[in-house]
Each structure stands twice: as C-alpha cells, then as structure tokens.
C-alpha positions in Angstrom: 144.6 54.9 31.9 147.5 53.3 31.2 146.8 52.3 27.9 146.2 56.1 27.2 149.6 57.4 28.9 151.3 54.4 26.7 149.6 55.6 23.5 150.3 59.3 24.5 154.2 58.0 25.1 154.1 56.6 21.3 152.7 60.0 20.1 155.0 62.0 21.7 158.1 59.9 20.7 157.6 59.8 17.1 156.8 63.5 16.8 159.0 64.1 14.1 157.4 61.7 11.7 154.0 63.8 11.7 154.2 65.6 8.7 152.9 65.0 5.0 154.0 66.3 1.3 152.0 68.6 -0.2 151.8 69.8 -3.9 154.5 73.0 -4.3 157.3 74.3 -6.3 160.7 75.5 -5.8 162.2 78.5 -7.9 165.9 77.5 -8.9 168.8 80.1 -8.9 168.1 80.5 -12.6 164.6 81.5 -12.3 163.2 78.1 -13.4 160.4 76.9 -11.3 160.2 72.8 -10.8 156.8 71.1 -9.3 157.1 68.6 -6.9 156.1 67.8 -3.5 156.9 70.0 -0.2 157.1 68.1 3.3 155.0 69.8 6.0 155.2 69.2 9.4 152.8 69.2 11.9 155.2 69.6 15.1 156.9 72.9 16.2 160.3 73.0 15.3 161.6 74.5 18.8 158.9 73.1 21.4 158.5 69.1 19.1 154.9 69.7 20.2 152.3 68.0 17.9 150.0 70.5 16.3 146.4 69.3 16.2 144.9 72.4 14.4 147.5 73.4 12.2 150.4 74.0 10.1 154.1 75.2 11.6 155.5 77.4 9.5 158.5 78.2 11.8 161.2 75.6 10.0 160.6 77.0 6.7 162.2 80.4 7.3 165.3 78.3 7.2 165.0 75.4 5.0 162.7 73.2 2.7 162.3 69.6 1.7 161.2 69.0 -1.7 160.8 65.9 -3.9 160.2 65.1 -7.2 161.0 62.4 -9.7 163.8 64.3 -11.5 165.3 65.6 -8.3 164.6 63.3 -5.9 164.1 64.2 -2.4 166.5 67.0 -1.0 166.3 69.4 1.7 167.3 73.0 0.2 168.8 76.3 2.2 168.5 80.1 1.7 171.1 80.8 -1.4 170.2 77.2 -2.9 167.0 78.3 -4.3 165.3 81.4 -5.0 162.4 80.4 -3.4 159.3 78.2 -2.8 155.7 77.6 -2.4 153.4 75.3 -1.7 149.2 75.1 -1.0 147.7 73.8 2.0 144.0 73.5 3.0 142.9 75.7 -0.1 145.8 78.1 1.2 148.8 79.4 -0.8 152.3 79.9 0.8 155.1 81.6 -0.6 158.6 82.1 0.7 161.6 84.1 -1.6 165.3 83.9 -0.4 166.7 87.5 0.2 169.6 88.8 1.5 168.5 90.7 5.2 171.0 92.5 7.0 171.8 91.6 10.9 173.4 93.4 13.6 177.0 92.0 14.2 180.2 92.9 15.1 181.4 90.6 12.5 181.5 92.4 9.0 181.0 89.4 6.8 177.8 88.2 9.5 176.1 91.4 9.2 174.3 90.0 5.7 172.6 86.7 5.4 170.2 84.9 2.9 167.0 83.5 4.2 163.9 82.7 3.4 160.8 85.3 4.1 157.4 84.4 4.0 155.7 86.5 1.4 152.3 87.7 2.9 151.3 90.3 -0.2 152.5 90.9 -3.5 151.6 93.6 -5.6 154.7 96.1 -7.2 155.7 96.2 -3.6 155.8 93.0 -1.6 155.3 92.7 2.0 157.2 89.5 3.9 158.0 88.3 7.7 161.0 86.9 8.7 160.9 84.8 11.6 162.8 86.2 15.1 163.0 83.6 17.5 164.0 85.0 20.9 165.5 82.7 23.8 166.0 83.0 27.2 166.3 80.9 30.4 163.5 80.3 32.5 163.5 82.0 36.0 164.3 79.5 38.8 166.3 77.4 36.1 169.5 79.1 35.3 172.4 76.8 34.5 170.1 73.9 34.9 169.3 73.9 30.8 165.8 75.5 31.5 165.2 77.3 28.5 162.2 79.2 26.8 161.4 81.1 23.6 159.0 83.5 22.0 158.8 84.0 18.5 158.4 87.3 16.9 158.7 88.5 13.5 160.0 91.6 11.7 158.2 92.7 8.5 159.7 93.8 5.4 158.7 95.9 1.9 160.5 95.0 -1.0 160.5 95.7 -5.0 163.1 95.6 -7.4 163.8 99.4 -6.9 164.0 99.9 -3.6 165.2 96.3 -2.4 164.4 95.4 1.2 163.5 97.7 4.1 162.5 96.9 7.6 159.0 98.2 8.8 160.7 99.9 11.8 161.0 103.6 12.9 164.1 104.8 13.3 166.2 108.3 12.4 165.6 107.6 8.6 161.7 106.9 8.8 159.7 108.9 11.8 156.9 106.6 10.9 155.9 103.5 9.0 153.8 105.9 6.7 157.1 107.3 5.3 158.2 103.7 4.4 154.8 103.2 2.6 155.5 106.5 0.4 158.5 105.7 -0.4 157.1 102.5 -1.9 154.9 104.2 -3.8 151.2 104.7 -1.4 149.4 107.4 -2.1 150.2 110.4 0.1 146.5 111.1 -0.1 145.3 107.8 1.1 148.4 107.5 4.0 146.8 111.2 5.4 143.5 109.3 6.0 145.1 106.8 8.5 146.2 107.1 12.3 149.8 108.5 12.5 151.2 105.4 14.7 150.6 103.0 12.5 151.9 99.2 13.5 153.7 96.8 11.3 150.9 94.4 12.0 148.5 96.6 10.6 150.4 97.4 7.3 149.1 94.0 5.5 145.5 95.4 5.8 146.8 98.7 4.9 147.9 97.2 1.7 144.3 95.6 1.1 142.5 99.1 1.8 145.0 100.8 -0.4 143.7 98.2 -3.3 140.0 98.9 -2.9 141.0 102.9 -2.4 142.6 103.0 -6.1 140.0 100.8 -7.4 136.9 103.1 -6.0 138.9 106.1 -7.8 139.0 104.0 -11.1 142.7 103.6 -10.8 144.8 100.7 -11.0 145.4 98.3 -7.9 149.0 98.3 -8.8 151.2 100.3 -6.2 153.3 103.1 -8.1 156.7 102.8 -7.9 
C-alpha cells in the first residue's frame, strides 16, 4: 500500500510532463502551412488531473506548442498564426484564430483573437469557443476554494457573413434564423423543431448534407 501511495504521488507531481508530440501543422499569418509536431497533453489544464482515456483540448483554445527542424520548439498564441491542426487516434483536430466579441466596459477589450475549434467545415464553418466559469466552493469562501465548469459557445462562420454566435437574441428569434442567414434551405429548416439548441447544429448540418444529396444537389451550403 505504501509503495502504491508513493507511486501515485510521483505520478501526480510529474503530471505536467504527460504529453506526446503528434503530427500536425500550423498556418502562418501569410497563409503558408508548415508541417511539424504538435504537443498534446494528457493533463487537464485547470484541474491538472491526468486523463487516462482521453485528450485534453482545453489549452488549445489559448495556445499551441509546435516544433520542427526549421522553427524549433515554440509556443504560439492567437494572433501569432492563423491556425493549426493535428491528428491523434485517427481523429483530425483543427483550430483557427479569429476575432471574438466579448462583453466588456473597456472598449479595446471587446474584441480579442482566440483559437476556435472547427467542428464542421464546408461553405459554412461550425466552431466552438471554451468559456470557463470559476466559482468559490460553498463553505470555502475566502480560503482559496475555487472550482470551475467549462461551457462552450458555438459559432457559424463564412467569408461573406463573418462570425455569428449561435444565440437567440433580439436580432435572431431562433437558431433556425441564423442557419437560414448562412444559406441553409428554408425548406429543410421547416422540417426541424422550432426550438433547436446549439448542441444540435452539428448533426443538423450533417443531415442537411444528406438531405441535399438525396435531392441530387451539391452538399455545399449555399451562401
């Protein structure tokens, strides 16, 4: 038992070294793709918990460590590059750097560049942004007891319309309004429930591709 506890302690204290380098690329600000290796951690950025069965993507919304022979090893932030991607466990991951609107009383802080995770890409692109929410643990106020919950904002993007958050507001009475704005057929949207959620949009876009194929149309969304 004692040996197990010692081994567990050593494992936890060296958690930050739990990462591997995988094949990937970065896209420079001039649009050039540079191949190399991306550092993928197996430790959650906030909790430092070791992920035995998964890959933590949370830190990729803020930075990426890239290496190749020409550039060496370097950490890149939104604004340094246009985007990056990598493949792990036969799955492809892509992130792009875009200006995201924030609510702030400080005018020059209302727009910041951030890496967004690309979930679906065609003529329209569906992306997510990590939104961590921190709160004090009840009974631990003032003692540093802080916990957090990760939430995600969803966005649609194309070159014509730019970036739009998937959120019902005064301008958009439903998410179907936003999808129609980005070229999804009104005939297709009429088949969907009125109150669709942002989590549903990924599957909706895939269904739209199949719907267009079944009608003998291109799977590319209209813009």
